[in-house]
C-alpha positions as CSV (number, residue, x, y, z in Angstrom):
1,X,-37.2,-21.3,7.6
2,X,-34.5,-23.0,9.8
3,X,-30.7,-22.8,8.9
4,X,-30.7,-26.6,7.6
5,X,-32.7,-25.2,4.4
6,X,-30.0,-23.1,3.4
7,X,-27.0,-24.6,1.4
8,X,-23.5,-24.1,2.0
9,X,-22.9,-23.1,-1.4
10,X,-24.4,-20.9,-3.9
11,X,-25.5,-17.1,-4.0
12,X,-26.8,-15.5,-1.0
13,X,-26.2,-11.5,-1.5
14,X,-29.1,-9.9,-2.8
15,X,-28.3,-7.0,-4.7
16,X,-31.0,-6.1,-6.7
17,X,-34.6,-7.2,-7.7
18,X,-36.0,-8.9,-9.8
19,X,-33.0,-11.5,-9.7
20,X,-30.7,-11.2,-12.6
21,X,-32.1,-14.4,-14.1
22,X,-35.1,-12.8,-15.1
23,X,-33.0,-9.9,-17.1
24,X,-33.4,-10.8,-20.8
25,X,-31.6,-9.8,-24.0
26,X,-34.8,-9.3,-25.7
27,X,-35.9,-6.5,-23.1
28,X,-32.4,-4.4,-24.2
29,X,-34.2,-2.4,-26.7
30,X,-36.4,-1.0,-23.9
31,X,-33.0,1.0,-22.5
32,X,-32.8,3.5,-24.9
33,X,-36.2,4.8,-25.2
34,X,-36.5,4.9,-21.4
35,X,-33.7,7.5,-21.7
36,X,-35.0,9.5,-24.5
37,X,-36.7,12.0,-23.0
38,X,-35.7,14.6,-20.2
39,X,-37.2,14.2,-16.9
40,X,-39.1,17.0,-15.2
41,X,-38.2,15.5,-11.7
42,X,-35.2,13.4,-11.9
43,X,-34.2,11.1,-8.9
44,X,-30.4,11.3,-7.5
45,X,-28.0,9.7,-9.7
46,X,-24.7,7.7,-9.3
47,X,-22.3,6.1,-11.0
48,X,-20.4,2.5,-10.7
49,X,-17.3,2.1,-12.6
50,X,-16.0,-1.9,-12.8
51,X,-12.3,-2.3,-13.2
52,X,-12.2,-6.1,-13.8
53,X,-8.3,-6.4,-13.3
54,X,-6.5,-8.3,-10.5
55,X,-2.9,-9.4,-9.5
56,X,-4.7,-12.6,-8.6
57,X,-8.0,-14.1,-8.2
58,X,-9.1,-14.9,-4.8
59,X,-10.4,-18.4,-4.1
60,X,-13.9,-17.1,-2.8
61,X,-14.3,-14.2,-5.6
62,X,-17.1,-14.4,-8.2
63,X,-17.0,-10.8,-9.6
64,X,-15.6,-10.6,-13.3
65,X,-12.1,-10.0,-13.0
66,X,-9.0,-10.7,-15.5
67,X,-5.4,-11.8,-14.3
68,X,-2.4,-10.9,-16.3
69,X,-3.8,-8.4,-18.7
70,X,-1.9,-5.2,-17.9
71,X,-1.7,-4.4,-21.4
72,X,-5.5,-3.9,-22.0
73,X,-6.0,-1.6,-18.8
74,X,-5.2,1.6,-20.8
75,X,-7.6,0.9,-23.8
76,X,-10.1,-0.2,-21.1
77,X,-10.0,3.1,-19.3
78,X,-10.4,5.0,-22.7
79,X,-13.5,2.7,-23.3
80,X,-15.0,3.5,-20.0
81,X,-14.9,7.2,-20.9
82,X,-16.5,6.9,-24.3
83,X,-19.3,4.9,-22.9
84,X,-19.7,7.4,-20.1
85,X,-19.8,10.1,-22.8
86,X,-22.4,8.3,-24.7
87,X,-24.9,7.6,-21.8
88,X,-24.6,11.3,-20.8
89,X,-25.5,12.5,-24.0
90,X,-29.0,10.9,-23.5
91,X,-31.9,13.2,-22.4
92,X,-32.7,11.6,-19.2
93,X,-28.9,12.0,-18.2
94,X,-27.8,15.2,-19.9
95,X,-26.7,17.8,-17.2
96,X,-27.6,15.7,-14.3
97,X,-24.7,15.7,-11.8
98,X,-24.0,12.4,-9.8
99,X,-23.9,12.6,-5.8
100,X,-22.3,9.3,-5.5
101,X,-19.5,7.3,-7.6
102,X,-18.1,4.1,-6.7
103,X,-15.3,2.4,-8.1
104,X,-15.1,-1.5,-7.5
105,X,-13.7,-4.5,-9.2
106,X,-11.7,-6.5,-9.6
107,X,-9.0,-4.4,-7.8
108,X,-9.3,-0.8,-8.9
109,X,-6.1,0.1,-6.9
110,X,-4.3,-2.1,-9.6
111,X,-4.3,1.0,-11.7
112,X,-1.0,3.0,-11.9
113,X,-0.8,6.6,-10.5
114,X,-0.9,8.3,-13.8
115,X,-4.2,5.9,-15.0
116,X,-6.0,6.8,-11.6
117,X,-5.4,10.7,-12.7
118,X,-6.5,10.5,-16.2
119,X,-9.7,8.2,-15.2
120,X,-10.5,10.7,-12.5
121,X,-10.0,13.6,-14.6
122,X,-11.9,12.3,-17.7
123,X,-14.9,11.6,-15.7
124,X,-15.0,15.0,-14.3
125,X,-14.7,16.6,-17.7
126,X,-17.6,14.5,-18.9
127,X,-19.9,14.3,-16.0
128,X,-18.9,16.6,-12.9
129,X,-19.9,15.6,-10.0
130,X,-21.7,17.3,-7.2
131,X,-19.7,19.4,-4.8
132,X,-20.5,17.0,-1.8
133,X,-20.8,14.0,-3.6
134,X,-19.8,10.9,-2.3
135,X,-16.6,9.2,-4.3
136,X,-15.5,5.7,-3.1
137,X,-12.8,3.7,-4.5
138,X,-11.9,0.2,-3.2
139,X,-8.4,-0.6,-2.7
140,X,-6.2,-3.8,-1.9
141,X,-3.5,-3.3,0.2
142,X,-0.7,-4.9,-1.8
143,X,-1.7,-2.5,-4.7
144,X,-1.7,0.9,-2.7
145,X,1.1,3.4,-2.7
146,X,1.1,6.7,-1.0
147,X,1.6,8.4,-4.5
148,X,-1.3,6.6,-5.7
149,X,-3.3,7.5,-2.4
150,X,-2.5,11.1,-2.8
151,X,-3.6,10.9,-6.6
152,X,-7.0,9.8,-5.5
153,X,-7.3,12.3,-3.0
154,X,-6.2,15.2,-5.3
155,X,-8.8,13.5,-7.9
156,X,-11.7,14.1,-5.6
157,X,-11.9,10.5,-3.8
158,X,-13.7,11.1,-0.5
159,X,-14.1,7.6,0.8
160,X,-11.6,5.1,0.6
161,X,-12.3,1.2,1.3
162,X,-9.6,-1.2,2.1
163,X,-10.1,-4.7,1.5
164,X,-8.0,-6.4,4.3
165,X,-10.8,-9.5,4.7
166,X,-8.8,-10.6,7.9
167,X,-5.7,-9.9,9.7
168,X,-4.2,-13.3,9.9
169,X,-1.5,-14.5,7.4
170,X,-2.6,-18.2,7.5
171,X,-6.2,-17.3,6.5
172,X,-5.2,-14.8,4.0
173,X,-3.0,-17.2,2.4
174,X,-5.4,-20.2,2.4
175,X,-8.1,-17.7,0.6
176,X,-5.6,-16.7,-2.1
177,X,-5.2,-13.3,-1.1
178,X,-1.9,-11.6,-2.1
179,X,-1.4,-9.4,1.1
180,X,-0.4,-10.1,4.5
181,X,-1.1,-8.6,7.7
182,X,1.8,-6.4,7.2
183,X,0.7,-5.0,3.9
184,X,-2.6,-4.4,5.2
185,X,-1.4,-2.3,8.4
186,X,1.0,-0.3,6.2
187,X,-1.4,0.4,3.7
188,X,-4.0,1.7,6.5
189,X,-1.2,3.9,8.1
190,X,-0.7,5.3,4.4
191,X,-4.2,6.3,3.8
192,X,-4.4,7.7,7.2
193,X,-1.4,9.9,6.7
194,X,-2.6,11.0,3.4
195,X,-6.0,11.8,5.0
196,X,-9.4,11.1,3.4
197,X,-12.8,12.0,4.7
198,X,-13.8,8.3,5.3
199,X,-11.6,5.2,5.6
200,X,-13.6,1.7,5.7
201,X,-12.1,-1.4,6.4
202,X,-13.6,-4.7,4.8
203,X,-13.7,-7.9,7.0
204,X,-15.0,-11.1,6.0
205,X,-16.8,-13.8,8.1
206,X,-16.6,-17.5,7.1
207,X,-13.5,-17.8,5.4
208,X,-11.7,-21.0,4.7
209,X,-9.2,-21.8,7.6
210,X,-10.9,-19.2,9.9
211,X,-11.6,-20.0,13.6
212,X,-13.4,-18.2,16.3
213,X,-10.1,-17.0,17.7
214,X,-8.6,-15.7,14.1
215,X,-11.9,-13.9,13.2
216,X,-12.3,-12.3,16.8
217,X,-8.6,-11.6,16.9
218,X,-9.1,-9.9,13.5
219,X,-11.6,-7.9,14.6
220,X,-10.0,-6.9,17.6
221,X,-7.1,-5.5,15.5
222,X,-9.3,-3.8,13.3
223,X,-11.3,-1.8,16.1
224,X,-7.7,-0.9,17.7
225,X,-7.2,0.8,14.3
226,X,-10.1,3.0,14.4
227,X,-11.5,3.3,11.1
228,X,-14.3,5.3,10.3
229,X,-16.3,2.3,9.3
230,X,-16.0,-1.4,9.4
231,X,-17.9,-3.7,6.8
232,X,-18.6,-7.2,7.9
233,X,-19.5,-9.6,4.8
234,X,-20.2,-13.4,5.3
235,X,-18.2,-15.4,2.8
236,X,-20.6,-16.9,-0.1
237,X,-19.6,-19.6,-2.3
238,X,-21.2,-19.3,-5.7
239,X,-20.9,-22.1,-8.2
240,X,-18.1,-20.2,-10.3
241,X,-15.7,-19.8,-7.9
242,X,-12.2,-21.8,-7.0
243,X,-13.8,-22.2,-3.6
244,X,-16.7,-24.3,-4.7
245,X,-14.8,-26.3,-7.1
246,X,-12.4,-27.3,-4.1
247,X,-15.4,-28.2,-1.8
248,X,-17.0,-30.2,-4.7
249,X,-13.7,-32.0,-5.5
250,X,-13.3,-32.8,-1.4
251,X,-10.3,-30.9,-1.2
252,X,-12.0,-28.2,1.3
253,X,-13.9,-29.1,4.5
254,X,-17.4,-27.1,4.3
255,X,-18.0,-27.6,7.9
256,X,-16.5,-24.4,8.8
257,X,-18.1,-22.5,6.2
258,X,-21.8,-23.2,7.8
259,X,-24.3,-20.5,7.4
260,X,-25.5,-21.1,11.2
261,X,-21.6,-20.7,12.3
262,X,-21.5,-17.6,10.0
263,X,-24.8,-16.1,11.3
264,X,-23.6,-16.3,15.1
265,X,-20.0,-15.4,14.4
266,X,-21.4,-11.9,12.7
267,X,-24.0,-11.3,15.5
268,X,-21.2,-11.2,18.0
269,X,-18.9,-9.3,15.8
270,X,-21.5,-6.5,15.5
271,X,-21.9,-6.8,19.5
272,X,-18.4,-6.5,20.1
273,X,-17.8,-3.4,17.8
274,X,-20.8,-1.8,19.2
275,X,-19.4,-2.5,22.7
276,X,-16.2,-0.8,21.5
277,X,-17.9,2.7,20.7
278,X,-19.3,1.9,16.9
279,X,-23.0,2.1,16.1
280,X,-24.8,-0.3,13.5
281,X,-25.5,1.4,10.2
282,X,-26.7,-1.6,8.1
283,X,-26.7,-5.3,7.8
284,X,-23.2,-5.0,7.1
285,X,-21.6,-2.0,8.3
286,X,-20.7,0.0,11.6
287,X,-19.4,3.4,11.9
288,X,-17.6,5.2,14.5
289,X,-19.8,8.5,14.3
290,X,-23.1,8.4,12.8
291,X,-23.1,12.2,12.4
292,X,-20.4,12.3,9.9
293,X,-20.2,9.0,8.1
294,X,-22.3,9.1,4.9
295,X,-23.3,6.0,2.6
296,X,-24.8,7.9,-0.3
297,X,-23.9,4.9,-2.7
298,X,-26.1,2.6,-0.4
299,X,-28.7,5.0,0.8
300,X,-29.7,6.9,-2.2
301,X,-29.5,3.6,-4.3
302,X,-31.7,1.7,-2.0
303,X,-34.2,4.5,-1.9
304,X,-34.9,4.6,-5.6
305,X,-31.9,6.6,-7.0
306,X,-30.9,5.8,-10.7
307,X,-27.4,4.2,-11.0
308,X,-25.5,4.2,-14.2
309,X,-23.2,1.2,-14.2
310,X,-20.1,1.5,-16.6
311,X,-17.7,-1.3,-17.6
312,X,-17.8,-4.7,-18.5
313,X,-20.4,-6.7,-16.9
314,X,-21.6,-3.4,-14.9
315,X,-25.1,-3.2,-14.1
316,X,-27.4,0.0,-14.0
317,X,-31.1,1.0,-12.8
318,X,-32.3,4.0,-14.5
319,X,-35.9,5.1,-15.1
320,X,-37.3,2.0,-13.7
321,X,-35.4,-0.3,-16.2
322,X,-32.4,-2.5,-15.1
323,X,-29.5,-3.5,-17.9
324,X,-26.2,-5.1,-17.8
325,X,-23.4,-4.8,-20.0
326,X,-21.6,-7.4,-21.9
327,X,-19.4,-9.6,-19.6
328,X,-16.5,-10.2,-22.2
329,X,-13.7,-7.6,-21.8
330,X,-12.6,-7.6,-25.4
331,X,-16.5,-7.8,-26.8
332,X,-17.4,-5.1,-24.5
333,X,-14.6,-2.8,-25.8
334,X,-15.4,-3.6,-29.4
335,X,-19.2,-2.6,-29.1
336,X,-18.5,0.6,-27.4
337,X,-15.7,1.3,-30.3
338,X,-18.4,0.5,-32.9
339,X,-20.9,3.3,-31.0
340,X,-23.3,0.8,-29.9
341,X,-24.3,0.3,-26.6
342,X,-22.8,-2.7,-24.9
343,X,-25.9,-4.2,-23.4
344,X,-26.2,-7.6,-22.6
345,X,-29.8,-7.8,-20.8
346,X,-32.2,-6.0,-19.4
347,X,-35.6,-5.8,-17.5
348,X,-38.3,-3.2,-17.6
349,X,-39.7,-3.2,-13.8
350,X,-43.4,-2.9,-13.2
351,X,-44.7,-0.5,-10.3
352,X,-44.9,-3.8,-8.3
353,X,-41.4,-4.7,-8.8
354,X,-40.1,-1.2,-8.1
355,X,-42.0,-1.2,-4.9
356,X,-40.7,-4.8,-3.8
357,X,-37.0,-3.7,-5.1
358,X,-37.0,-0.7,-2.7
359,X,-38.4,-2.7,0.2
360,X,-35.9,-5.5,0.0
361,X,-33.2,-3.2,-0.2
362,X,-34.1,-1.1,2.5
363,X,-34.7,-4.0,4.7
364,X,-30.8,-4.4,4.4
365,X,-30.4,-1.0,6.0
366,X,-32.3,-2.5,9.1
367,X,-35.5,-0.6,8.7
368,X,-38.2,0.4,6.2
369,X,-40.2,3.4,6.3
370,X,-43.4,1.9,5.3
371,X,-45.3,5.1,5.2
372,X,-43.0,6.5,2.5
373,X,-43.3,3.4,0.1
374,X,-47.1,3.6,0.8
375,X,-47.4,7.4,-0.4
376,X,-45.3,6.4,-3.3
377,X,-46.8,2.9,-4.6
378,X,-50.1,3.0,-2.6
379,X,-51.3,1.5,0.6
380,X,-52.9,-1.5,-1.0
381,X,-49.5,-2.4,-2.6
382,X,-47.8,-2.7,0.9
383,X,-50.2,-5.7,2.0
384,X,-48.1,-7.8,-0.4
385,X,-45.8,-7.9,2.7
386,X,-48.0,-8.5,5.4
387,X,-48.2,-12.2,6.0
388,X,-44.5,-12.6,5.5
389,X,-43.9,-9.6,7.9
390,X,-45.9,-11.4,10.5
391,X,-44.0,-14.9,10.2
392,X,-40.9,-13.0,10.3
393,X,-41.6,-11.2,13.3
394,X,-42.9,-14.5,15.0
395,X,-39.3,-15.8,14.5
396,X,-37.9,-13.0,16.2
397,X,-36.3,-11.3,13.2
398,X,-38.3,-8.3,12.8
399,X,-40.7,-5.9,14.6
400,X,-43.3,-3.8,12.5
401,X,-46.3,-1.6,12.4
402,X,-48.5,0.2,9.5
403,X,-45.5,2.9,9.4
404,X,-42.2,0.9,9.8
405,X,-40.5,-2.5,9.8
406,X,-37.3,-2.6,12.0
407,X,-34.9,-5.7,11.9
408,X,-33.3,-7.1,15.1
409,X,-30.0,-8.5,15.3
410,X,-30.9,-11.7,14.2
411,X,-32.7,-10.7,11.4
412,X,-30.2,-8.3,10.2
413,X,-27.4,-11.4,10.6
414,X,-29.6,-13.3,8.1
415,X,-31.3,-10.6,6.1
416,X,-30.4,-11.7,2.5
417,X,-31.6,-15.1,3.2
418,X,-35.1,-13.5,4.4
419,X,-35.3,-11.4,1.4
420,X,-36.8,-13.9,-1.2
421,X,-39.7,-14.5,0.8
422,X,-40.8,-11.1,-0.2
423,X,-40.3,-11.7,-3.8
424,X,-43.5,-12.0,-6.3
425,X,-44.2,-15.7,-6.7
426,X,-42.9,-16.0,-10.2
427,X,-39.7,-14.7,-8.8
428,X,-38.7,-17.3,-6.0
429,X,-36.8,-20.7,-6.4
430,X,-34.7,-19.6,-9.3
431,X,-30.9,-19.3,-9.6
432,X,-30.0,-15.5,-8.7
433,X,-27.9,-15.0,-11.5
């Protein structure tokens, strides 16, 4: 399983199981029956709201987003409210209060201050969240103002995640980011002044034009700012991105984006932040104070919580069934307006697939409680992982016994590359999406 087997381009980040490629339109019919009965014992519930609008699409971005569609934001937000109302009327969801909510994009902070207020009010009217729920809102430095930050805080947002990516103007320009270092520093001071329970800063490893010096310099500046958490992502280059097309056409040198370089840089980045008072929290995140920093969106979802995704292309996991919404903005809004579920594809998981899903997602947290999985799915099912765990242990990527798996720093740096080896054989070797 050497690095040479890993292509520079393509998807690497594992967000679910089975891969999206195996979700089918013909399984959409199974979604509503799965929600047709109230649950005697319901798992935790969370919401994801997709805000698919940007000022400018970044070169590496593969998420659904639209530029220059400001006139569609208000009707889109109305549609989100209508979709939420419809789903929360289903017997399996009615009356349940979410424990976590996440606003992603696109660029959620592209919303105006009045739009932020109205969106949060509408959600609370339809589905009030629990008193101590985690509510995360992604922000881009250039689109965040103090008034908007106050509207977010007043509306119940507890965790603000600021996508700075790097603190080097040349690297930012080369990746199509619209903010520069001064914008990131201003935005950070703004959110600190307004005051949120948690502030996270996102950094990316392996951006075009990045060098060892620019990346470690950015990291040092971030540590000096002392956010509550730091998230470090390795840049991936899916085939639907401008960056992939630039490499394909010979305009971008792919050597600086090699996975071995990114893995090594990520390991040293985490060693640096841990040497400066942070504690490793997952394959991507370090926190300043593990006693106070929560990640309900990640922890609860990775341990089997229900997730209701709302908006164009958003995906859900409800009652053991995956589903994804239509990706076309107009088609999504028209379908919701016609009082039909805006579904594109779905997949009903078997018990074995549900077990594998929880296992691989928990691997991204750095450890898996095999005893808990055995109690939930049966000890014999856990044997599915034994041979691959043994192989990865020999490589030095993890250690395990009958009760627990714990990844090493080397394993965490490449965890998304390791996970497909734990898939069922029929799910290996295909496109992820």
